[in-house]
C-alpha positions in Angstrom: -199.6 -107.7 -167.2 -199.8 -104.0 -166.7 -202.7 -101.7 -165.8 -201.9 -99.6 -168.9 -201.9 -100.6 -172.5 -198.4 -100.3 -174.0 -198.4 -98.2 -177.1 -194.9 -97.8 -178.6 -195.7 -94.5 -180.3 -196.8 -93.0 -176.9 -193.7 -94.2 -175.3 -191.5 -92.9 -178.0 -193.0 -89.4 -177.5 -192.0 -89.6 -173.9 -188.5 -90.9 -174.6 -187.9 -88.1 -177.1 -188.4 -85.6 -174.3 -185.6 -87.0 -172.1 -182.8 -84.5 -171.8 -180.6 -86.2 -169.2 -177.9 -88.7 -170.2 -179.3 -92.3 -170.0 -177.6 -95.6 -169.2 -179.6 -98.6 -170.5 -178.2 -101.8 -169.1 -179.6 -105.1 -170.6 -178.8 -108.7 -169.9 -177.7 -110.6 -173.0 -180.1 -113.5 -172.0 -183.0 -111.2 -171.2 -186.3 -112.0 -172.9 -186.7 -108.2 -173.3 -183.9 -108.2 -175.9 -185.7 -110.8 -178.0 -189.0 -109.0 -177.6 -187.6 -105.8 -178.9 -186.1 -107.4 -182.0 -189.2 -106.7 -184.2 -189.0 -103.0 -183.3 -185.2 -102.8 -184.1 -183.8 -104.2 -180.9 -182.2 -102.2 -178.1 -180.6 -100.0 -180.8 -184.0 -98.7 -181.7 -183.8 -96.4 -178.6 -180.8 -94.5 -180.0 -182.7 -92.1 -182.3 -185.2 -91.5 -179.5 -183.0 -90.7 -176.6 -180.3 -88.1 -177.5 -177.7 -89.0 -175.0 -178.0 -92.8 -174.6 -175.3 -95.3 -173.6 -176.2 -99.0 -174.0 -174.4 -101.6 -172.1 -174.9 -105.4 -172.1 -174.1 -107.8 -169.3 -173.1 -111.1 -170.7 -175.1 -114.2 -169.5 -177.5 -112.2 -167.4 -181.3 -112.2 -167.9 -183.9 -109.6 -167.1 -183.0 -109.5 -163.4 -179.4 -108.7 -164.1 -179.1 -106.5 -161.0 -179.7 -109.7 -159.0 -177.8 -112.1 -161.3 -174.7 -109.9 -161.8 -174.8 -107.1 -159.2 -171.1 -106.3 -159.4 -171.1 -106.0 -163.2 -174.1 -103.7 -163.0 -172.6 -101.7 -160.2 -169.4 -101.2 -162.2 -171.3 -99.9 -165.2 -173.3 -97.5 -163.1 -170.2 -96.2 -161.3 -168.5 -95.6 -164.6 -171.5 -93.9 -166.0 -172.0 -91.6 -163.0 -168.3 -91.1 -162.6 -168.2 -89.6 -166.1 -170.2 -86.6 -164.8 -168.3 -86.1 -161.5 -165.5 -83.5 -161.3 
């Protein structure tokens, strides 16, 4: 599926180095949500990324930006607006 082997521990080392605020938007019907469950679900990212905000778009799958573009845009605008003067 990818040219690189996914190794969770390597990814966690990278995620721990993130210093910028992060918005993680997931679709409630995304297969990614189910795939992450054995690792603690989406919440497993909280201890790894120090300034993480997690938002869920109800009824959307993995391609939530195509399925619910207005909902995704509102979340991004609110997140970015939080940092604007």
